[in-house]
C-alpha positions in Angstrom: -16.0 14.0 11.6 -16.3 10.2 11.9 -15.5 8.7 15.2 -13.5 5.7 14.0 -13.3 4.1 17.5 -17.1 4.0 17.8 -17.6 3.0 14.1 -15.1 0.1 14.6 -16.9 -1.0 17.8 -20.3 -0.9 16.0 -19.0 -3.1 13.2 -17.3 -5.5 15.6 -20.3 -5.8 17.9 -23.0 -6.0 15.2 -21.1 -8.6 13.1 -19.1 -10.5 15.7 -16.0 -10.2 13.5 -13.0 -12.4 14.3 -10.6 -9.7 13.0 -11.2 -6.0 13.6 -12.1 -3.8 10.7 -8.9 -2.8 8.9 -8.3 0.7 7.6 -6.3 1.1 4.3 -5.0 4.7 3.9 -3.3 6.1 0.8 -0.9 8.9 1.5 1.8 11.1 0.1 3.5 11.5 3.5 3.9 9.2 6.5 1.7 10.2 9.5 3.7 11.1 12.6 4.3 8.2 15.0 3.5 5.4 12.5 6.3 2.9 12.1 7.5 1.3 8.9 6.6 -2.3 8.3 9.2 -4.7 9.3 10.2 -7.8 7.4 9.1 -9.2 4.0 5.8 -10.6 2.9 5.1 -12.7 -0.2 2.1 -10.4 -1.1 0.6 -7.2 -0.1 -2.6 -8.9 1.0 -0.7 -10.2 4.0 -0.6 -6.6 5.4 -4.4 -6.7 5.8 -4.1 -9.5 8.4 -1.0 -8.1 10.1 -2.7 -4.7 10.5 -5.0 -6.2 13.1 -2.1 -5.8 15.6 -1.3 -2.2 14.9 -0.6 0.5 12.4 2.4 0.6 10.0 3.3 2.2 6.7 4.4 0.5 3.5 5.8 1.7 0.1 6.6 -0.1 -3.2 9.6 -2.0 -1.9 7.5 -3.7 0.7 5.0 -4.9 -1.9 7.4 -6.0 -4.6 7.4 -9.7 -4.1 3.9 -9.5 -5.6 4.0 -7.6 -8.9 0.3 -7.9 -9.3 -0.3 -6.0 -6.1 2.1 -3.3 -7.1 0.1 -3.0 -10.3 -3.4 -2.8 -8.8 -2.3 -0.3 -6.2 -0.3 1.8 -8.8 2.6 2.1 -6.3 5.0 4.9 -7.0 8.7 4.3 -7.7 8.8 0.5 -8.1 12.2 -1.0 -8.7 13.6 -1.7 -12.2 12.7 -5.4 -11.8 9.0 -4.7 -11.5 8.0 -4.5 -15.2 9.8 -7.8 -15.9 8.2 -9.5 -12.9 4.7 -8.3 -13.9 5.1 -9.4 -17.5 6.5 -12.8 -16.3 3.6 -13.5 -13.9 1.0 -12.4 -16.4 2.6 -14.7 -19.0 2.4 -17.7 -16.7 -1.2 -16.9 -15.8 -2.1 -16.5 -19.5 -0.5 -19.8 -20.3 -2.9 -21.5 -17.8 -5.8 -19.4 -19.1 -6.1 -18.2 -15.5 -6.0 -14.5 -16.7 -6.4 -14.2 -20.4 -4.7 -11.3 -22.2 -8.0 -9.5 -22.9 -8.9 -9.6 -19.2 -5.8 -7.9 -17.9 -7.0 -4.4 -18.8 -10.2 -5.0 -16.9 -8.5 -5.6 -13.6 -9.2 -2.6 -11.4 -6.1 -0.3 -10.9 -5.8 2.9 -8.8 -5.8 5.9 -11.1 -2.9 7.9 -9.6 0.5 6.7 -8.3 0.4 5.9 -4.6 3.6 6.7 -2.5 2.6 5.2 0.8 -0.1 2.7 2.0 -0.8 2.8 5.7 -2.6 -0.2 7.3 -4.2 -0.1 10.8 -7.1 -1.4 12.9 -9.9 1.0 12.1 -10.2 2.0 15.7 -6.6 3.2 15.6 -6.3 4.6 12.1 -3.9 7.6 11.9 -5.8 9.0 8.8 -9.3 8.9 7.4 -9.3 5.5 5.6 -9.7 5.3 1.9 -11.0 1.7 2.3 -12.1 -0.4 5.3 -11.7 -4.1 4.9 -13.8 -6.8 6.6 -13.1 -10.5 6.9 -16.6 -12.0 7.1 -18.2 -15.5 6.8 -21.5 -16.0 4.9 -23.9 -15.1 7.8 -22.0 -11.9 8.4 -21.8 -11.3 4.7 -25.6 -11.5 4.5 -25.9 -8.5 6.8 -23.1 -6.6 5.0 -24.8 -7.2 1.7 -28.2 -6.0 2.9 -26.6 -2.8 4.4 -24.6 -2.1 1.2 -27.7 -2.3 -0.9 -29.3 0.3 1.3 -26.3 2.7 1.3 -25.1 2.2 -2.3 -28.6 1.5 -3.7 -27.0 -1.3 -5.7 -25.8 -4.9 -5.5 -22.1 -5.1 -4.7 -19.9 -6.8 -7.3 -18.3 -10.1 -6.4 -14.7 -10.2 -7.5 -12.3 -13.0 -8.0 -8.6 -12.8 -8.8 -6.7 -10.9 -7.8 -8.0 -10.2 -4.3 -6.0 -6.9 -4.0 -8.1 -5.5 -6.9 -11.0 -5.0 -4.5 -9.2 -1.9 -3.0 -9.0 0.0 -6.3 -12.5 -1.3 -7.2 -14.0 0.3 -4.1 -12.0 3.5 -4.4 -12.6 4.0 -8.1 -16.3 3.3 -8.0 -17.1 4.8 -4.6 -19.1 1.7 -3.8 -18.5 -1.4 -1.7 -17.1 -4.6 -3.2 -17.0 -8.2 -2.3 -13.9 -10.3 -3.0 -13.9 -14.1 -2.9 -10.2 -13.9 -2.6 -7.8 -15.5 -5.0 -5.6 -18.6 -4.7 -2.7 -16.5 -3.6 -4.5 -14.7 -0.9 -6.0 -17.9 0.3 -2.5 -19.4 0.5 -1.0 -16.4 2.4 -3.8 -15.4 4.8 -4.6 -17.6 7.8 -7.9 -15.8 8.3 -9.1 -16.2 4.7 -10.5 -19.7 5.4 -12.9 -21.5 3.1 -15.9 -20.0 4.8 -14.6 -16.5 4.7 -14.7 -13.7 2.1 -13.4 -10.1 2.0 -15.3 -6.9 1.8 -13.9 -3.5 0.8 -16.0 -0.5 2.0 -15.2 3.1 0.8 -13.9 4.9 3.9 -15.9 8.1 3.2 -19.1 6.2 3.8 -18.0 3.8 6.6 -20.2 5.5 9.3 -23.2 5.0 7.0 -22.4 1.4 6.4 -21.8 0.7 10.1 -25.2 2.3 11.1 -27.1 0.2 8.5 -25.1 -3.0 9.4 -26.0 -2.5 13.1 -29.7 -2.0 12.3 -29.9 -5.0 9.9 -27.9 -7.3 12.2 -30.6 -6.6 14.9 -33.4 -7.2 12.4 -31.8 -10.4 11.2 -31.6 -11.6 14.8 -35.3 -11.0 15.4 -36.4 -12.4 12.0 -34.1 -15.5 12.4 -35.9 -16.4 15.7 -39.2 -15.7 14.0 -38.5 -18.1 11.2 -37.0 -20.7 13.5 -40.3 -20.8 15.5 -42.3 -21.1 12.3 -40.2 -24.1 11.2 -40.9 -25.8 14.5 -44.6 -25.1 14.3 -45.0 -26.2 10.7 -43.0 -29.4 11.4 -45.4 -30.1 14.2 -48.4 -29.9 11.9 -49.5 -26.3 12.6 -50.3 -23.7 9.8 -49.5 -20.4 11.6 -50.1 -17.0 10.0 -47.3 -14.5 10.3 -49.3 -12.8 13.0 -49.5 -16.1 14.9 -45.8 -16.6 14.7 -45.1 -13.0 15.8 -47.4 -13.3 18.8 -45.7 -16.6 19.8 -42.3 -15.1 19.5 -43.3 -12.1 21.6 -44.9 -14.4 24.1 
């Protein structure tokens, strides 16, 4: 059984994350002791950021100001206004050629209806997470990418709009995904700054990802210092071999 406290600590320490890893759990029932989300949000992606402060559960009504998010998460029992809202927003996007009609069916969507979505810091998740989300800048993303390639044995896809599609992408494929966000998520999320991207890691493999991330973060630290020394030496007129640079670093 995965120790989510230890796994979250490993990810936090290895990557130096600003926000803790966020657990996203899909459920048919509400876990005991988990409160309902309070208040309205303009889009479901806002829940990712709010979950850094503690666990809460959501259902379709909490997501309905973003029809695209209701669609990608296949949320159960949406209101009667949902089909019209989705059609309306897709029409506007198609009119700008932001999402063309032939692209809509390619947007990842969860296969089965989802009754509840629970969000929490990974260290305090009330359920085994279906997906773990990371907010990471490019240096952190380098380590994450290298780890994913070793666990999934493949290069993670880089997704654009909509950002929420990375959740069904990771769940449906069983592999990690990178999202560069979308203009909506970048407008709503304070932590999705210009130098930050989002990662969705399948929860069932989170301990494997964390172990490889920790190892590769340490390796990157050593190799970064190695290459920094070589840069100084070459700029000074030397022509060191790798063995020379390694010996100088150890010395």
